[in-house]
N, CA, C and O atoms as a Maestro MAE file, in Angstrom:
{
 s_m_m2io_version
 :::
 2.0.0
}

f_m_ct {
 s_m_title
 :::
 protein
 m_atom[320] {
  # First column is atom index #
  i_m_mmod_type
  r_m_x_coord
  r_m_y_coord
  r_m_z_coord
  i_m_residue_number
  s_m_chain_name
  s_m_pdb_residue_name
  s_m_pdb_atom_name
  i_m_atomic_number
  :::
  1 25 0.535 -1.223 -0.223 1 A "MET " " N  " 7
  2 3 0.251 -0.328 0.214 1 A "MET " " CA " 6
  3 2 0.903 1.074 -0.358 1 A "MET " " C  " 6
  4 15 1.987 0.952 0.213 1 A "MET " " O  " 8
  5 25 0.992 2.003 -0.893 2 A "ALA " " N  " 7
  6 3 1.514 3.512 -0.813 2 A "ALA " " CA " 6
  7 2 1.060 4.285 0.085 2 A "ALA " " C  " 6
  8 15 -0.166 4.334 0.190 2 A "ALA " " O  " 8
  9 25 1.880 5.102 0.981 3 A "ILE " " N  " 7
  10 3 0.677 5.660 2.129 3 A "ILE " " CA " 6
  11 2 1.388 7.511 1.254 3 A "ILE " " C  " 6
  12 15 2.478 7.403 0.694 3 A "ILE " " O  " 8
  13 25 0.825 8.718 1.237 4 A "SER " " N  " 7
  14 3 1.375 9.885 1.207 4 A "SER " " CA " 6
  15 2 1.018 10.429 2.143 4 A "SER " " C  " 6
  16 15 -0.096 10.317 2.655 4 A "SER " " O  " 8
  17 25 2.304 11.398 2.670 5 A "TYR " " N  " 7
  18 3 2.370 12.387 3.923 5 A "TYR " " CA " 6
  19 2 2.158 13.606 3.630 5 A "TYR " " C  " 6
  20 15 2.350 14.426 4.527 5 A "TYR " " O  " 8
  21 25 1.561 14.231 1.881 6 A "ASN " " N  " 7
  22 3 2.304 15.264 1.728 6 A "ASN " " CA " 6
  23 2 1.246 16.335 2.344 6 A "ASN " " C  " 6
  24 15 1.387 17.555 2.274 6 A "ASN " " O  " 8
  25 25 0.494 15.864 2.771 7 A "GLY " " N  " 7
  26 3 -0.451 16.997 3.669 7 A "GLY " " CA " 6
  27 2 -0.116 17.369 4.532 7 A "GLY " " C  " 6
  28 15 -0.248 18.561 4.808 7 A "GLY " " O  " 8
  29 25 0.792 16.010 5.776 8 A "LEU " " N  " 7
  30 3 1.876 16.687 6.852 8 A "LEU " " CA " 6
  31 2 2.628 17.928 6.559 8 A "LEU " " C  " 6
  32 15 2.638 19.069 7.019 8 A "LEU " " O  " 8
  33 25 3.366 17.173 5.457 9 A "TRP " " N  " 7
  34 3 4.664 17.852 4.891 9 A "TRP " " CA " 6
  35 2 4.046 19.478 4.701 9 A "TRP " " C  " 6
  36 15 4.733 20.480 4.900 9 A "TRP " " O  " 8
  37 25 2.786 19.493 4.328 10 A "LYS " " N  " 7
  38 3 2.552 21.086 3.841 10 A "LYS " " CA " 6
  39 2 2.426 21.782 4.731 10 A "LYS " " C  " 6
  40 15 2.825 22.945 4.782 10 A "LYS " " O  " 8
  41 25 1.644 20.970 5.883 11 A "ILE " " N  " 7
  42 3 1.044 22.085 6.773 11 A "ILE " " CA " 6
  43 2 2.465 21.643 8.053 11 A "ILE " " C  " 6
  44 15 2.082 21.758 9.218 11 A "ILE " " O  " 8
  45 25 3.668 21.273 7.918 12 A "LEU " " N  " 7
  46 3 4.579 21.916 8.683 12 A "LEU " " CA " 6
  47 2 4.719 22.636 7.691 12 A "LEU " " C  " 6
  48 15 4.157 23.643 8.121 12 A "LEU " " O  " 8
  49 25 5.194 23.019 6.202 13 A "ILE " " N  " 7
  50 3 6.292 24.110 5.713 13 A "ILE " " CA " 6
  51 2 4.709 25.285 5.771 13 A "ILE " " C  " 6
  52 15 5.117 26.444 5.692 13 A "ILE " " O  " 8
  53 25 3.258 25.245 5.873 14 A "ASP " " N  " 7
  54 3 2.398 26.218 6.176 14 A "ASP " " CA " 6
  55 2 2.972 27.017 8.092 14 A "ASP " " C  " 6
  56 15 2.559 28.150 8.340 14 A "ASP " " O  " 8
  57 25 3.569 26.524 8.824 15 A "ASN " " N  " 7
  58 3 3.367 26.683 9.749 15 A "ASN " " CA " 6
  59 2 5.056 26.746 10.183 15 A "ASN " " C  " 6
  60 15 5.433 26.679 11.353 15 A "ASN " " O  " 8
  61 25 5.952 26.883 9.033 16 A "GLY " " N  " 7
  62 3 7.234 27.362 9.761 16 A "GLY " " CA " 6
  63 2 8.212 25.888 9.952 16 A "GLY " " C  " 6
  64 15 9.440 25.936 9.884 16 A "GLY " " O  " 8
  65 25 7.509 24.705 10.178 17 A "MET " " N  " 7
  66 3 8.327 23.770 11.178 17 A "MET " " CA " 6
  67 2 9.185 22.997 10.299 17 A "MET " " C  " 6
  68 15 9.261 23.211 9.089 17 A "MET " " O  " 8
  69 25 9.675 22.315 10.767 18 A "LYS " " N  " 7
  70 3 10.884 21.147 10.394 18 A "LYS " " CA " 6
  71 2 10.678 19.737 11.007 18 A "LYS " " C  " 6
  72 15 10.228 19.927 12.137 18 A "LYS " " O  " 8
  73 25 10.807 18.382 10.765 19 A "LYS " " N  " 7
  74 3 10.229 17.375 11.500 19 A "LYS " " CA " 6
  75 2 10.892 17.094 12.428 19 A "LYS " " C  " 6
  76 15 10.843 15.901 12.730 19 A "LYS " " O  " 8
  77 25 11.766 17.968 13.271 20 A "GLY " " N  " 7
  78 3 12.499 17.954 14.595 20 A "GLY " " CA " 6
  79 2 11.707 18.511 15.247 20 A "GLY " " C  " 6
  80 15 11.365 17.982 16.305 20 A "GLY " " O  " 8
  81 25 10.997 20.080 14.750 21 A "ASP " " N  " 7
  82 3 9.627 20.222 15.965 21 A "ASP " " CA " 6
  83 2 8.288 19.515 15.427 21 A "ASP " " C  " 6
  84 15 7.103 19.772 15.642 21 A "ASP " " O  " 8
  85 25 8.742 18.796 14.859 22 A "LEU " " N  " 7
  86 3 6.931 17.990 15.025 22 A "LEU " " CA " 6
  87 2 7.215 16.791 15.911 22 A "LEU " " C  " 6
  88 15 6.405 16.444 16.770 22 A "LEU " " O  " 8
  89 25 8.508 16.073 15.681 23 A "LYS " " N  " 7
  90 3 8.895 15.149 16.754 23 A "LYS " " CA " 6
  91 2 8.638 15.919 18.880 23 A "LYS " " C  " 6
  92 15 8.036 15.557 19.891 23 A "LYS " " O  " 8
  93 25 9.375 16.851 18.540 24 A "ARG " " N  " 7
  94 3 9.036 18.123 19.809 24 A "ARG " " CA " 6
  95 2 7.882 17.986 20.746 24 A "ARG " " C  " 6
  96 15 7.737 17.779 21.951 24 A "ARG " " O  " 8
  97 25 7.176 18.171 19.782 25 A "ARG " " N  " 7
  98 3 5.981 19.086 19.720 25 A "ARG " " CA " 6
  99 2 4.972 17.900 20.748 25 A "ARG " " C  " 6
  100 15 4.373 18.028 21.816 25 A "ARG " " O  " 8
  101 25 5.202 16.567 19.633 26 A "THR " " N  " 7
  102 3 3.896 15.574 19.839 26 A "THR " " CA " 6
  103 2 4.426 14.522 20.397 26 A "THR " " C  " 6
  104 15 3.562 13.724 20.761 26 A "THR " " O  " 8
  105 25 5.806 14.103 20.676 27 A "GLY " " N  " 7
  106 3 6.448 13.226 21.529 27 A "GLY " " CA " 6
  107 2 7.158 12.185 20.569 27 A "GLY " " C  " 6
  108 15 8.193 11.566 20.815 27 A "GLY " " O  " 8
  109 25 6.214 12.108 19.175 28 A "ILE " " N  " 7
  110 3 6.690 11.102 18.042 28 A "ILE " " CA " 6
  111 2 8.111 10.833 18.155 28 A "ILE " " C  " 6
  112 15 8.910 11.719 18.460 28 A "ILE " " O  " 8
  113 25 8.511 9.411 17.874 29 A "SER " " N  " 7
  114 3 10.202 9.062 18.163 29 A "SER " " CA " 6
  115 2 10.634 9.559 16.103 29 A "SER " " C  " 6
  116 15 10.023 10.096 15.179 29 A "SER " " O  " 8
  117 25 11.738 9.069 16.282 30 A "SER " " N  " 7
  118 3 12.536 9.497 15.027 30 A "SER " " CA " 6
  119 2 12.372 8.556 13.936 30 A "SER " " C  " 6
  120 15 12.594 8.770 12.744 30 A "SER " " O  " 8
  121 25 11.848 7.202 14.629 31 A "GLY " " N  " 7
  122 3 11.905 6.197 13.662 31 A "GLY " " CA " 6
  123 2 10.180 6.296 12.766 31 A "GLY " " C  " 6
  124 15 10.079 5.826 11.633 31 A "GLY " " O  " 8
  125 25 8.853 7.013 13.531 32 A "THR " " N  " 7
  126 3 8.332 7.226 13.279 32 A "THR " " CA " 6
  127 2 8.057 8.044 12.152 32 A "THR " " C  " 6
  128 15 7.188 7.932 11.287 32 A "THR " " O  " 8
  129 25 9.222 9.141 12.367 33 A "ILE " " N  " 7
  130 3 9.181 10.407 11.596 33 A "ILE " " CA " 6
  131 2 9.853 9.590 9.967 33 A "ILE " " C  " 6
  132 15 9.588 9.849 8.793 33 A "ILE " " O  " 8
  133 25 10.661 8.694 10.502 34 A "ALA " " N  " 7
  134 3 11.192 8.025 8.843 34 A "ALA " " CA " 6
  135 2 10.650 7.233 8.083 34 A "ALA " " C  " 6
  136 15 10.959 6.965 6.922 34 A "ALA " " O  " 8
  137 25 9.458 6.655 8.987 35 A "LYS " " N  " 7
  138 3 8.581 5.727 8.232 35 A "LYS " " CA " 6
  139 2 7.616 6.896 7.552 35 A "LYS " " C  " 6
  140 15 7.490 7.056 6.338 35 A "LYS " " O  " 8
  141 25 6.844 7.819 8.766 36 A "MET " " N  " 7
  142 3 6.590 8.943 7.382 36 A "MET " " CA " 6
  143 2 7.228 9.622 6.282 36 A "MET " " C  " 6
  144 15 6.565 10.348 5.540 36 A "MET " " O  " 8
  145 25 8.512 9.434 6.114 37 A "THR " " N  " 7
  146 3 9.622 9.432 5.823 37 A "THR " " CA " 6
  147 2 9.359 8.993 4.336 37 A "THR " " C  " 6
  148 15 9.135 9.626 3.304 37 A "THR " " O  " 8
  149 25 9.494 7.445 4.686 38 A "ASN " " N  " 7
  150 3 9.689 6.708 3.252 38 A "ASN " " CA " 6
  151 2 7.979 6.408 3.050 38 A "ASN " " C  " 6
  152 15 7.855 5.211 2.791 38 A "ASN " " O  " 8
  153 25 7.119 6.851 3.072 39 A "GLY " " N  " 7
  154 3 5.675 6.743 3.064 39 A "GLY " " CA " 6
  155 2 5.307 5.336 3.515 39 A "GLY " " C  " 6
  156 15 4.362 4.938 2.835 39 A "GLY " " O  " 8
  157 25 5.786 4.253 4.594 40 A "GLU " " N  " 7
  158 3 5.117 3.540 5.265 40 A "GLU " " CA " 6
  159 2 4.331 3.865 6.496 40 A "GLU " " C  " 6
  160 15 4.462 4.789 7.299 40 A "GLU " " O  " 8
  161 25 3.463 2.850 6.440 41 A "ALA " " N  " 7
  162 3 2.074 3.504 7.360 41 A "ALA " " CA " 6
  163 2 3.140 3.459 8.904 41 A "ALA " " C  " 6
  164 15 4.196 3.021 9.360 41 A "ALA " " O  " 8
  165 25 1.946 4.256 9.218 42 A "VAL " " N  " 7
  166 3 2.172 4.321 11.245 42 A "VAL " " CA " 6
  167 2 0.855 4.266 11.856 42 A "VAL " " C  " 6
  168 15 -0.116 3.748 11.304 42 A "VAL " " O  " 8
  169 25 0.838 4.744 12.867 43 A "THR " " N  " 7
  170 3 -0.336 3.979 14.031 43 A "THR " " CA " 6
  171 2 -1.760 4.676 14.044 43 A "THR " " C  " 6
  172 15 -2.027 4.627 12.843 43 A "THR " " O  " 8
  173 25 -2.753 5.244 14.603 44 A "LEU " " N  " 7
  174 3 -3.321 6.093 14.271 44 A "LEU " " CA " 6
  175 2 -3.409 6.474 15.662 44 A "LEU " " C  " 6
  176 15 -4.367 7.093 16.124 44 A "LEU " " O  " 8
  177 25 -2.776 6.238 16.079 45 A "THR " " N  " 7
  178 3 -2.327 7.503 17.409 45 A "THR " " CA " 6
  179 2 -1.746 7.852 16.891 45 A "THR " " C  " 6
  180 15 -2.231 8.708 16.152 45 A "THR " " O  " 8
  181 25 -0.517 7.649 16.755 46 A "VAL " " N  " 7
  182 3 0.388 8.930 15.766 46 A "VAL " " CA " 6
  183 2 -0.216 9.934 14.908 46 A "VAL " " C  " 6
  184 15 0.306 11.040 14.772 46 A "VAL " " O  " 8
  185 25 -0.913 9.717 14.529 47 A "LEU " " N  " 7
  186 3 -1.535 10.416 13.590 47 A "LEU " " CA " 6
  187 2 -2.717 11.089 14.336 47 A "LEU " " C  " 6
  188 15 -3.183 12.067 13.751 47 A "LEU " " O  " 8
  189 25 -3.452 10.654 15.854 48 A "GLU " " N  " 7
  190 3 -3.991 11.597 16.517 48 A "GLU " " CA " 6
  191 2 -3.232 12.805 16.833 48 A "GLU " " C  " 6
  192 15 -3.595 13.961 16.618 48 A "GLU " " O  " 8
  193 25 -1.820 12.302 17.523 49 A "LYS " " N  " 7
  194 3 -1.000 13.278 18.141 49 A "LYS " " CA " 6
  195 2 -0.765 14.291 17.250 49 A "LYS " " C  " 6
  196 15 -0.195 15.287 17.695 49 A "LYS " " O  " 8
  197 25 -1.035 14.268 16.244 50 A "ILE " " N  " 7
  198 3 -0.213 15.533 14.610 50 A "ILE " " CA " 6
  199 2 -1.452 15.799 14.995 50 A "ILE " " C  " 6
  200 15 -1.678 16.575 15.923 50 A "ILE " " O  " 8
  201 25 -2.480 15.128 14.264 51 A "CYS " " N  " 7
  202 3 -4.120 16.032 14.528 51 A "CYS " " CA " 6
  203 2 -4.789 16.695 15.661 51 A "CYS " " C  " 6
  204 15 -5.928 17.126 15.480 51 A "CYS " " O  " 8
  205 25 -4.175 16.839 16.898 52 A "ASN " " N  " 7
  206 3 -4.604 17.189 17.996 52 A "ASN " " CA " 6
  207 2 -3.633 18.279 18.053 52 A "ASN " " C  " 6
  208 15 -4.081 19.386 18.354 52 A "ASN " " O  " 8
  209 25 -2.357 18.162 17.813 53 A "GLU " " N  " 7
  210 3 -1.218 19.368 17.568 53 A "GLU " " CA " 6
  211 2 -1.930 20.359 16.335 53 A "GLU " " C  " 6
  212 15 -1.912 21.577 16.514 53 A "GLU " " O  " 8
  213 25 -2.238 20.082 15.719 54 A "PHE " " N  " 7
  214 3 -2.283 20.921 14.593 54 A "PHE " " CA " 6
  215 2 -3.878 21.253 14.094 54 A "PHE " " C  " 6
  216 15 -4.108 21.886 13.064 54 A "PHE " " O  " 8
  217 25 -4.758 20.815 14.836 55 A "ASN " " N  " 7
  218 3 -6.201 20.540 14.830 55 A "ASN " " CA " 6
  219 2 -6.485 20.805 13.812 55 A "ASN " " C  " 6
  220 15 -6.721 21.906 13.313 55 A "ASN " " O  " 8
  221 25 -6.494 18.994 13.057 56 A "CYS " " N  " 7
  222 3 -6.832 19.158 11.901 56 A "CYS " " CA " 6
  223 2 -7.374 17.557 11.671 56 A "CYS " " C  " 6
  224 15 -6.987 16.726 12.492 56 A "CYS " " O  " 8
  225 25 -8.106 17.198 10.759 57 A "ASP " " N  " 7
  226 3 -8.433 15.655 10.628 57 A "ASP " " CA " 6
  227 2 -7.277 15.019 9.786 57 A "ASP " " C  " 6
  228 15 -6.307 15.509 9.207 57 A "ASP " " O  " 8
  229 25 -7.744 13.746 9.937 58 A "ILE " " N  " 7
  230 3 -6.601 12.754 9.271 58 A "ILE " " CA " 6
  231 2 -6.153 12.858 7.893 58 A "ILE " " C  " 6
  232 15 -4.995 12.761 7.488 58 A "ILE " " O  " 8
  233 25 -7.300 13.086 7.166 59 A "GLY " " N  " 7
  234 3 -7.511 13.195 6.161 59 A "GLY " " CA " 6
  235 2 -6.984 14.728 5.102 59 A "GLY " " C  " 6
  236 15 -7.086 15.217 3.977 59 A "GLY " " O  " 8
  237 25 -6.351 14.960 6.546 60 A "ASP " " N  " 7
  238 3 -5.150 16.438 6.088 60 A "ASP " " CA " 6
  239 2 -4.356 16.270 5.607 60 A "ASP " " C  " 6
  240 15 -3.935 17.015 4.722 60 A "ASP " " O  " 8
  241 25 -3.454 14.545 6.222 61 A "LEU " " N  " 7
  242 3 -2.234 14.499 6.725 61 A "LEU " " CA " 6
  243 2 -1.757 13.845 5.212 61 A "LEU " " C  " 6
  244 15 -1.147 14.242 4.220 61 A "LEU " " O  " 8
  245 25 -2.367 12.701 5.634 62 A "VAL " " N  " 7
  246 3 -2.323 11.503 4.528 62 A "VAL " " CA " 6
  247 2 -3.006 11.175 4.094 62 A "VAL " " C  " 6
  248 15 -4.141 11.447 4.484 62 A "VAL " " O  " 8
  249 25 -2.763 10.213 2.782 63 A "GLU " " N  " 7
  250 3 -3.927 9.712 1.685 63 A "GLU " " CA " 6
  251 2 -3.415 8.664 1.381 63 A "GLU " " C  " 6
  252 15 -2.261 8.640 1.808 63 A "GLU " " O  " 8
  253 25 -3.657 7.859 0.906 64 A "ILE " " N  " 7
  254 3 -3.721 5.930 0.198 64 A "ILE " " CA " 6
  255 2 -3.286 6.435 -1.498 64 A "ILE " " C  " 6
  256 15 -4.112 6.900 -2.284 64 A "ILE " " O  " 8
  257 25 -1.941 6.236 -1.786 65 A "ASP " " N  " 7
  258 3 -1.937 6.759 -3.204 65 A "ASP " " CA " 6
  259 2 -2.218 5.318 -3.851 65 A "ASP " " C  " 6
  260 15 -1.659 4.272 -3.521 65 A "ASP " " O  " 8
  261 25 -3.255 5.488 -4.896 66 A "THR " " N  " 7
  262 3 -3.945 4.221 -5.541 66 A "THR " " CA " 6
  263 2 -3.308 4.255 -6.667 66 A "THR " " C  " 6
  264 15 -3.202 3.145 -7.189 66 A "THR " " O  " 8
  265 25 -2.926 4.966 -7.134 67 A "PHE " " N  " 7
  266 3 -2.123 4.940 -8.420 67 A "PHE " " CA " 6
  267 2 -0.891 3.992 -8.504 67 A "PHE " " C  " 6
  268 15 -0.553 3.098 -9.279 67 A "PHE " " O  " 8
  269 25 -0.373 4.544 -7.413 68 A "LYS " " N  " 7
  270 3 0.997 4.270 -7.305 68 A "LYS " " CA " 6
  271 2 0.997 2.290 -6.893 68 A "LYS " " C  " 6
  272 15 1.698 1.438 -7.439 68 A "LYS " " O  " 8
  273 25 0.227 2.138 -6.066 69 A "GLU " " N  " 7
  274 3 -0.361 0.897 -5.692 69 A "GLU " " CA " 6
  275 2 -0.559 0.107 -6.512 69 A "GLU " " C  " 6
  276 15 0.264 -0.807 -6.561 69 A "GLU " " O  " 8
  277 25 -2.079 0.076 -7.836 70 A "LYS " " N  " 7
  278 3 -1.393 -0.561 -9.143 70 A "LYS " " CA " 6
  279 2 -0.369 -0.642 -9.349 70 A "LYS " " C  " 6
  280 15 0.142 -1.647 -8.854 70 A "LYS " " O  " 8
  281 25 0.640 0.337 -10.208 71 A "LYS " " N  " 7
  282 3 1.401 0.295 -10.722 71 A "LYS " " CA " 6
  283 2 2.516 -0.989 -10.053 71 A "LYS " " C  " 6
  284 15 2.980 -1.989 -10.601 71 A "LYS " " O  " 8
  285 25 2.675 -0.480 -8.736 72 A "VAL " " N  " 7
  286 3 3.321 -1.551 -7.829 72 A "VAL " " CA " 6
  287 2 3.014 -3.013 -8.019 72 A "VAL " " C  " 6
  288 15 3.829 -3.846 -8.415 72 A "VAL " " O  " 8
  289 25 1.876 -3.221 -7.727 73 A "GLY " " N  " 7
  290 3 1.480 -4.281 -8.208 73 A "GLY " " CA " 6
  291 2 1.270 -5.205 -9.541 73 A "GLY " " C  " 6
  292 15 1.109 -6.414 -9.701 73 A "GLY " " O  " 8
  293 25 1.358 -3.915 -10.556 74 A "GLU " " N  " 7
  294 3 1.428 -4.528 -12.175 74 A "GLU " " CA " 6
  295 2 2.514 -5.317 -12.363 74 A "GLU " " C  " 6
  296 15 2.559 -6.397 -12.953 74 A "GLU " " O  " 8
  297 25 3.680 -4.520 -11.649 75 A "GLU " " N  " 7
  298 3 5.408 -4.520 -11.616 75 A "GLU " " CA " 6
  299 2 5.373 -5.752 -11.261 75 A "GLU " " C  " 6
  300 15 6.096 -6.555 -11.850 75 A "GLU " " O  " 8
  301 25 4.677 -6.093 -10.409 76 A "LYS " " N  " 7
  302 3 5.402 -7.825 -9.293 76 A "LYS " " CA " 6
  303 2 4.591 -8.891 -10.924 76 A "LYS " " C  " 6
  304 15 4.929 -9.791 -11.693 76 A "LYS " " O  " 8
  305 25 3.662 -8.184 -10.714 77 A "ASP " " N  " 7
  306 3 2.963 -9.414 -12.139 77 A "ASP " " CA " 6
  307 2 3.817 -9.465 -13.492 77 A "ASP " " C  " 6
  308 15 3.841 -10.393 -14.301 77 A "ASP " " O  " 8
  309 25 4.506 -8.263 -13.550 78 A "GLY " " N  " 7
  310 3 5.239 -8.715 -15.462 78 A "GLY " " CA " 6
  311 2 4.538 -8.136 -16.036 78 A "GLY " " C  " 6
  312 15 4.703 -8.503 -17.199 78 A "GLY " " O  " 8
  313 25 3.459 -7.079 -15.988 79 A "LYS " " N  " 7
  314 3 3.088 -5.930 -16.248 79 A "LYS " " CA " 6
  315 2 3.113 -4.810 -16.537 79 A "LYS " " C  " 6
  316 15 3.121 -4.067 -15.556 79 A "LYS " " O  " 8
  317 25 3.137 -4.089 -17.954 80 A "ARG " " N  " 7
  318 3 3.569 -2.632 -17.512 80 A "ARG " " CA " 6
  319 2 2.926 -1.627 -18.405 80 A "ARG " " C  " 6
  320 15 3.131 -0.426 -18.231 80 A "ARG " " O  " 8
  :::
 }
 m_bond[319] {
  # First column is bond index #
  i_m_from
  i_m_to
  i_m_order
  :::
  1 1 2 1
  2 2 3 1
  3 3 4 2
  4 3 5 1
  5 5 6 1
  6 6 7 1
  7 7 8 2
  8 7 9 1
  9 9 10 1
  10 10 11 1
  11 11 12 2
  12 11 13 1
  13 13 14 1
  14 14 15 1
  15 15 16 2
  16 15 17 1
  17 17 18 1
  18 18 19 1
  19 19 20 2
  20 19 21 1
  21 21 22 1
  22 22 23 1
  23 23 24 2
  24 23 25 1
  25 25 26 1
  26 26 27 1
  27 27 28 2
  28 27 29 1
  29 29 30 1
  30 30 31 1
  31 31 32 2
  32 31 33 1
  33 33 34 1
  34 34 35 1
  35 35 36 2
  36 35 37 1
  37 37 38 1
  38 38 39 1
  39 39 40 2
  40 39 41 1
  41 41 42 1
  42 42 43 1
  43 43 44 2
  44 43 45 1
  45 45 46 1
  46 46 47 1
  47 47 48 2
  48 47 49 1
  49 49 50 1
  50 50 51 1
  51 51 52 2
  52 51 53 1
  53 53 54 1
  54 54 55 1
  55 55 56 2
  56 55 57 1
  57 57 58 1
  58 58 59 1
  59 59 60 2
  60 59 61 1
  61 61 62 1
  62 62 63 1
  63 63 64 2
  64 63 65 1
  65 65 66 1
  66 66 67 1
  67 67 68 2
  68 67 69 1
  69 69 70 1
  70 70 71 1
  71 71 72 2
  72 71 73 1
  73 73 74 1
  74 74 75 1
  75 75 76 2
  76 75 77 1
  77 77 78 1
  78 78 79 1
  79 79 80 2
  80 79 81 1
  81 81 82 1
  82 82 83 1
  83 83 84 2
  84 83 85 1
  85 85 86 1
  86 86 87 1
  87 87 88 2
  88 87 89 1
  89 89 90 1
  90 90 91 1
  91 91 92 2
  92 91 93 1
  93 93 94 1
  94 94 95 1
  95 95 96 2
  96 95 97 1
  97 97 98 1
  98 98 99 1
  99 99 100 2
  100 99 101 1
  101 101 102 1
  102 102 103 1
  103 103 104 2
  104 103 105 1
  105 105 106 1
  106 106 107 1
  107 107 108 2
  108 107 109 1
  109 109 110 1
  110 110 111 1
  111 111 112 2
  112 111 113 1
  113 113 114 1
  114 114 115 1
  115 115 116 2
  116 115 117 1
  117 117 118 1
  118 118 119 1
  119 119 120 2
  120 119 121 1
  121 121 122 1
  122 122 123 1
  123 123 124 2
  124 123 125 1
  125 125 126 1
  126 126 127 1
  127 127 128 2
  128 127 129 1
  129 129 130 1
  130 130 131 1
  131 131 132 2
  132 131 133 1
  133 133 134 1
  134 134 135 1
  135 135 136 2
  136 135 137 1
  137 137 138 1
  138 138 139 1
  139 139 140 2
  140 139 141 1
  141 141 142 1
  142 142 143 1
  143 143 144 2
  144 143 145 1
  145 145 146 1
  146 146 147 1
  147 147 148 2
  148 147 149 1
  149 149 150 1
  150 150 151 1
  151 151 152 2
  152 151 153 1
  153 153 154 1
  154 154 155 1
  155 155 156 2
  156 155 157 1
  157 157 158 1
  158 158 159 1
  159 159 160 2
  160 159 161 1
  161 161 162 1
  162 162 163 1
  163 163 164 2
  164 163 165 1
  165 165 166 1
  166 166 167 1
  167 167 168 2
  168 167 169 1
  169 169 170 1
  170 170 171 1
  171 171 172 2
  172 171 173 1
  173 173 174 1
  174 174 175 1
  175 175 176 2
  176 175 177 1
  177 177 178 1
  178 178 179 1
  179 179 180 2
  180 179 181 1
  181 181 182 1
  182 182 183 1
  183 183 184 2
  184 183 185 1
  185 185 186 1
  186 186 187 1
  187 187 188 2
  188 187 189 1
  189 189 190 1
  190 190 191 1
  191 191 192 2
  192 191 193 1
  193 193 194 1
  194 194 195 1
  195 195 196 2
  196 195 197 1
  197 197 198 1
  198 198 199 1
  199 199 200 2
  200 199 201 1
  201 201 202 1
  202 202 203 1
  203 203 204 2
  204 203 205 1
  205 205 206 1
  206 206 207 1
  207 207 208 2
  208 207 209 1
  209 209 210 1
  210 210 211 1
  211 211 212 2
  212 211 213 1
  213 213 214 1
  214 214 215 1
  215 215 216 2
  216 215 217 1
  217 217 218 1
  218 218 219 1
  219 219 220 2
  220 219 221 1
  221 221 222 1
  222 222 223 1
  223 223 224 2
  224 223 225 1
  225 225 226 1
  226 226 227 1
  227 227 228 2
  228 227 229 1
  229 229 230 1
  230 230 231 1
  231 231 232 2
  232 231 233 1
  233 233 234 1
  234 234 235 1
  235 235 236 2
  236 235 237 1
  237 237 238 1
  238 238 239 1
  239 239 240 2
  240 239 241 1
  241 241 242 1
  242 242 243 1
  243 243 244 2
  244 243 245 1
  245 245 246 1
  246 246 247 1
  247 247 248 2
  248 247 249 1
  249 249 250 1
  250 250 251 1
  251 251 252 2
  252 251 253 1
  253 253 254 1
  254 254 255 1
  255 255 256 2
  256 255 257 1
  257 257 258 1
  258 258 259 1
  259 259 260 2
  260 259 261 1
  261 261 262 1
  262 262 263 1
  263 263 264 2
  264 263 265 1
  265 265 266 1
  266 266 267 1
  267 267 268 2
  268 267 269 1
  269 269 270 1
  270 270 271 1
  271 271 272 2
  272 271 273 1
  273 273 274 1
  274 274 275 1
  275 275 276 2
  276 275 277 1
  277 277 278 1
  278 278 279 1
  279 279 280 2
  280 279 281 1
  281 281 282 1
  282 282 283 1
  283 283 284 2
  284 283 285 1
  285 285 286 1
  286 286 287 1
  287 287 288 2
  288 287 289 1
  289 289 290 1
  290 290 291 1
  291 291 292 2
  292 291 293 1
  293 293 294 1
  294 294 295 1
  295 295 296 2
  296 295 297 1
  297 297 298 1
  298 298 299 1
  299 299 300 2
  300 299 301 1
  301 301 302 1
  302 302 303 1
  303 303 304 2
  304 303 305 1
  305 305 306 1
  306 306 307 1
  307 307 308 2
  308 307 309 1
  309 309 310 1
  310 310 311 1
  311 311 312 2
  312 311 313 1
  313 313 314 1
  314 314 315 1
  315 315 316 2
  316 315 317 1
  317 317 318 1
  318 318 319 1
  319 319 320 2
  :::
 }
}
């Protein structure tokens, strides 16, 4: 599953913050920040902490990239 955190990165930019600031303000770990940077899944608890910090909804932070997901699946089957 391809996950995009582009909404989160935009929120950080809009608030003049860096990933380290997010870590300090929410208490989430460096490993979790790395997972999000790499488009990997994180827990709902993590997303809830971020939403509480920025007063937003989960949909403002993350989305499933279905186009990328299909492309990866097609390549595994040998189709292009």
